[in-house]
C-alpha positions in Angstrom: 84.7 89.2 58.6 81.0 90.6 58.8 77.4 87.8 59.2 76.6 89.3 55.0 79.5 88.1 53.8 80.0 85.2 55.2 76.5 84.1 54.7 77.4 85.0 50.8 80.3 83.0 51.0 78.5 80.2 52.2 75.5 80.6 50.0 78.2 80.5 47.3 79.7 77.7 48.4 75.9 75.8 48.3 75.9 76.9 45.0 79.1 75.2 43.6 78.7 71.6 45.9 75.0 71.5 44.3 77.0 72.3 40.4 79.3 69.7 41.6 77.0 67.3 42.0 74.6 67.7 39.2 78.1 67.6 36.8 79.4 64.2 38.7 75.7 62.7 38.4 75.7 63.9 34.3 79.3 62.4 33.5 78.2 59.0 35.6 74.8 59.2 33.6 76.7 59.5 30.5 79.0 56.6 31.3 76.1 54.1 31.7 75.7 51.4 29.4 71.6 52.0 27.8 68.9 49.8 29.3 68.5 47.8 26.0 72.2 46.6 26.2 72.3 45.7 29.7 69.0 43.0 29.1 70.8 41.8 26.1 73.8 40.6 28.0 71.3 39.5 30.8 69.4 37.5 28.4 72.5 35.6 27.3 72.3 33.9 31.5 70.7 30.3 31.4 67.1 30.9 31.1 66.2 29.0 34.6 68.9 31.7 36.2 67.0 33.3 39.6 69.2 36.3 39.0 68.3 36.8 35.4 64.6 36.1 35.5 64.7 38.8 38.7 66.5 40.8 36.6 64.6 40.8 33.5 60.8 41.0 35.9 62.4 44.5 37.4 64.0 46.2 34.8 64.0 44.6 31.8 61.8 45.9 28.7 61.3 42.9 26.1 58.4 41.3 25.6 60.4 38.5 27.2 60.5 40.6 30.5 56.8 41.7 30.1 55.9 37.7 30.0 58.3 36.9 32.7 56.3 40.0 35.0 53.0 38.6 33.6 54.1 34.7 34.8 53.9 33.4 31.5 57.3 32.7 30.9 58.2 29.2 30.3 61.5 30.0 32.3 60.3 30.5 35.3 58.1 27.5 35.5 
């Protein structure tokens, strides 16, 4: 095989790898639980649970999460 043909094959293989990774990422994302639903599950943990409050402070979108982030929530005291 000549160099140009090998380069073309390698280039096509790289493109196919990128397409496969993109498809895998899309499939994983589609299966993910929406953030609001996840937060509802996390909020069911006891209010004094460190993991609960840590998750809410980092990823939460509710008013309670905002209060935890700003130290205005009784569950963190």
